[in-house]
N, C-alpha and C positions, 0 to 999 in steps of 0.2 A: 504494500500500500504506500503510495507516494505521500510525502509530507505536504501538507497544505501551506501555501505561501501566505504569510500574514501581510496585510496592507493597512494603510492608515488613510482614511478619507480618499481612497482611490489612488494613492501614491504608494511607492514601494515600501516606505516605512515612515515613522514619525519624523525622523531627522530630515528626510527629503521634503516632506510636507511643510515642516516648520521653516526651512530655508526658502522654499518657493513662496510661502505666505509672506515672509519678510521682504523678499525681492519684489514681489508684486505691490506691497503696501508702503514701501519707502519710496516716495515719489522721485527724489533725485536719482536713486539707484535704478528705479524702473526706467526713467527717461534715458539714463546712461546705457542700459542694456538695449533698449529699443534703438538707440542711435548706433550701437555696435552692430545690431542685426541688419540695419539698412546698409551698412558698409561692407558686409560680407555676402558672398554668393551662397544662396541656400542650396546646399548639397550635403551629402553624407560627411565629407571632411569638415564642413562648416559646423556640424553638430559637435564633433569632437573638439574643434578649436574653441567654440563657445563654451562647452562644458569645462574645458581646462581654464579658460579665462574667468568664468564665474567662480570656480574654486579659488583662483588666485585673488580675485576681488574680495571674496568673503574671508579667506584665510589671512590676507594682509591687513584686514580691518578687525581681526580678532583682538580682544584686549590682552595686554601683556600681564599675565597673572603670576609670573615668576614660576619657579619650580614648585608645583603643588599638585595635589590630587585633582583640583579643578582644571588645571591645564591639561592633564592627561585625559580627563573626561571630555573636555571640549574638543581635543584633537580626535579622540575616538568617535565622537558624534559626527564631526566633519568628515571623517573617513567613511562613515556609514551612509552619507548622503549620495544619492544616485544623481550625479551632476549631469549625466547624459539625458536622463529623463527630464530634468528641469530645462536643459537646453532645447530638447525637442519640443517641449511645451511652448517655450518662447517663440521658436521658429514657426510653430503651427498657428500662432495668434495672427 
């Protein structure tokens, strides 16, 4: 019997949903992403480029918590985000 895949509000997981929610609702960030999308050609490689770029934008803006349990938890959560799924969603809009 195959294991059932858990999702959250239609997204791969909670982490992916939470990041997409934030990207959609932070107006300057949303406008920045829309501008990026206009500048790239919509193709399969564009999805991977946008996914990598979104990760960089979010990771570079993560707070510096020093060496702590919270830093490790934050990095683990960012690693669980399906950046490709988010990029595909933006490209489909």
